[in-house]
C-alpha positions as CSV (number, residue, x, y, z in Angstrom):
1,M,-49.6,37.0,-33.9
2,E,-49.6,37.1,-37.6
3,I,-49.2,40.6,-39.5
4,A,-52.8,40.8,-40.1
5,E,-53.8,40.6,-36.7
6,I,-51.0,43.4,-35.8
7,C,-52.2,45.6,-38.2
8,E,-55.7,45.5,-37.5
9,M,-54.5,45.8,-33.7
10,F,-52.5,49.0,-34.4
11,S,-54.9,50.4,-37.3
12,K,-51.5,50.4,-39.8
13,S,-51.2,49.5,-43.0
14,R,-50.1,46.4,-44.0
15,N,-47.0,48.1,-45.7
16,T,-46.3,50.3,-42.3
17,V,-46.4,47.0,-40.4
18,D,-43.6,45.0,-42.8
19,K,-41.5,48.0,-42.6
20,A,-41.7,48.1,-38.9
21,V,-41.4,44.2,-38.7
22,A,-38.2,44.3,-41.0
23,K,-37.0,47.1,-39.1
24,L,-37.4,45.0,-36.0
25,V,-35.7,42.3,-37.5
26,K,-33.0,43.8,-38.4
27,N,-32.2,45.6,-35.2
28,Y,-32.7,42.6,-33.6
29,P,-31.5,39.5,-35.6
30,D,-30.4,36.7,-32.8
31,A,-33.9,37.9,-31.3
32,G,-36.1,35.3,-33.3
33,Y,-39.2,37.7,-33.2
34,K,-39.9,36.8,-36.9
35,Y,-40.9,32.9,-37.8
36,K,-42.6,31.3,-40.3
37,N,-45.8,29.4,-39.3
38,P,-45.6,26.0,-40.5
39,K,-49.1,25.3,-39.6
40,T,-50.5,28.3,-40.9
41,R,-47.4,29.0,-43.5
42,R,-48.1,32.9,-42.4
43,I,-45.4,35.0,-40.5
44,T,-45.7,35.5,-37.1
45,I,-44.5,37.7,-34.5
46,K,-43.9,36.6,-30.7
47,A,-45.2,38.4,-28.0
48,E,-42.0,40.3,-27.2
49,G,-41.7,40.8,-30.8
50,V,-45.0,42.3,-30.9
51,E,-44.2,44.6,-27.6
52,K,-41.4,46.3,-29.4
53,L,-43.5,47.3,-32.3
54,S,-46.0,48.8,-30.1
55,K,-43.0,50.6,-28.7
56,Y,-42.1,52.1,-32.0
57,F,-46.1,52.6,-33.3
58,R,-46.2,54.9,-30.3
59,K,-47.3,58.3,-31.0
60,E,-46.1,59.7,-27.3
61,K,-43.8,58.2,-25.0
62,H,-45.9,58.4,-22.2
63,E,-48.7,56.4,-24.2
64,V,-49.1,53.0,-23.3
65,S,-50.5,50.2,-25.8
66,P,-53.1,47.6,-24.6
67,V,-50.9,44.7,-26.0
68,E,-48.1,46.2,-23.8
69,T,-50.4,46.2,-20.9
70,E,-51.2,42.5,-21.1
71,L,-47.7,41.4,-22.3
72,R,-46.5,43.3,-19.1
73,Y,-49.1,41.8,-16.8
74,E,-48.1,38.3,-18.4
75,N,-44.3,38.7,-17.8
76,E,-44.9,39.8,-14.4
77,K,-47.0,36.9,-13.7
78,L,-44.7,34.4,-15.7
79,K,-41.9,36.1,-13.6
80,A,-44.2,35.3,-10.5
81,V,-44.3,31.8,-11.1
82,L,-40.7,31.8,-11.9
83,E,-39.6,33.3,-8.9
84,E,-41.7,30.8,-7.0
85,K,-40.7,28.0,-8.4
86,Q,-37.0,29.2,-7.5
87,K,-38.4,29.9,-3.8
88,S,-39.5,26.0,-4.0
89,M,-36.1,24.6,-5.3
90,D,-34.1,26.9,-2.8
91,K,-36.4,25.2,0.1
92,I,-36.1,21.4,-1.1
93,E,-32.4,22.4,-1.6
94,E,-32.2,23.5,1.9
95,L,-34.5,20.4,3.5
96,Y,-32.2,18.4,1.2
97,K,-29.3,19.9,2.4
98,E,-30.6,19.7,6.6
99,R,-31.6,15.7,5.9
100,L,-28.1,15.0,4.5
101,S,-26.8,16.8,7.5
102,L,-29.0,14.6,9.7
103,E,-28.4,11.3,8.3
104,L,-24.6,12.3,8.5
105,E,-24.9,13.2,12.0
106,K,-27.0,9.9,12.5
107,S,-24.5,8.1,11.1
108,K,-21.8,9.8,12.9
109,Q,-23.2,8.9,15.7
110,T,-24.2,5.2,15.4
111,F,-20.3,5.0,14.1
112,L,-18.9,6.8,17.5
113,L,-21.7,4.1,19.3
114,E,-20.4,1.2,17.7
115,N,-17.1,2.4,18.1
116,Q,-17.0,3.1,21.8
117,Q,-19.0,-0.8,22.5
118,K,-16.1,-2.0,20.4
119,D,-13.8,0.0,22.9
120,D,-16.1,-1.0,26.2
121,R,-15.4,-4.6,24.8
122,I,-11.6,-4.1,24.0
123,S,-11.1,-2.5,27.5
124,E,-13.7,-5.7,28.9
125,L,-11.5,-8.3,27.4
126,E,-8.3,-6.7,28.5
127,S,-9.1,-6.6,32.3
128,E,-10.3,-10.4,31.6
129,N,-6.9,-10.9,29.7
130,Q,-4.7,-8.9,33.1
131,T,-6.9,-11.0,35.2
132,L,-6.0,-14.3,33.6
133,K,-2.4,-12.7,33.6
134,D,-2.6,-12.1,37.4
135,E,-4.3,-15.4,38.3
136,K,-1.3,-17.2,36.4
137,E,1.6,-15.4,37.6
138,K,-0.3,-16.7,41.1
139,L,-0.7,-20.0,39.7
140,E,3.2,-20.1,38.4
141,N,4.1,-18.4,41.8
142,E,2.1,-21.2,43.9
143,K,3.8,-23.9,41.7
144,K,7.1,-21.8,42.5
145,D,6.0,-22.8,46.1
146,L,5.1,-26.2,45.7
147,E,8.6,-27.1,44.2
148,E,10.9,-25.4,46.3
149,K,8.5,-27.7,49.3
150,S,8.4,-30.6,47.1
151,G,12.2,-30.2,46.8
152,Q,12.8,-29.6,50.6
153,M,10.3,-32.6,51.2
154,E,12.6,-34.5,49.1
155,S,15.5,-33.4,51.2
156,L,13.9,-34.3,54.3
157,E,12.8,-37.6,53.0
158,S,15.8,-38.1,52.3
159,E,17.7,-36.9,55.6
160,L,14.9,-38.8,57.3
161,N,16.4,-42.2,55.0
162,E,19.4,-41.5,56.0
163,L,18.8,-41.1,60.0
164,K,16.4,-43.9,59.6
165,R,19.5,-46.3,57.7
166,Q,22.1,-45.0,60.6
167,K,19.7,-45.8,63.1
168,E,19.2,-49.0,61.7
169,E,22.7,-49.4,61.7
170,Y,23.3,-48.4,65.1
171,N,20.5,-51.0,66.2
172,S,22.2,-53.9,63.6
173,K,25.4,-53.2,65.8
174,S,26.6,-54.9,68.8
175,F,24.9,-54.5,72.3
176,F,28.9,-53.8,73.7
177,Y,29.4,-51.1,70.6
178,R,26.4,-49.6,71.6
179,L,27.2,-49.5,75.0
180,T,30.9,-47.8,74.5
181,H,29.4,-45.9,71.7
182,K,27.3,-44.4,74.2
183,L,30.5,-44.1,76.9
């Protein structure tokens, strides 16, 4: 708001308003209430500064200027918008966290399911391996039994051959020898 408009609004002279603005700038040097508008090349006061001037010009403490009322209304609207924005941001962040936790839970379940399938497959392979080991042991035992039986067969064959040889020898001997041998 330009200084001329402020003079008109508060029905004060230019000199009075300039003094009030100087005091405002002096009391609040970092607030930046006063600046030179590059478009119009005139001194302009921000809305918050006008509110401060309004308090300065009030004659009674309970009197509220229309500018201050309007500024308060605008501030309330802005605060409400900011609160809504903050609520929305909080809700978005909460939804994001929920979604992230759901994704993590889903990934965890998938991981556990895959591990369970791998464990099942490993146990299945281990049981197959154990079955094959048992069959191998059984075959080895049967092989040993066959080797023993073949050893026995060989010994029996050798005995049979020995008996045949002795029988042939006996048969090849003379009749008298056999007769005397029996007696």
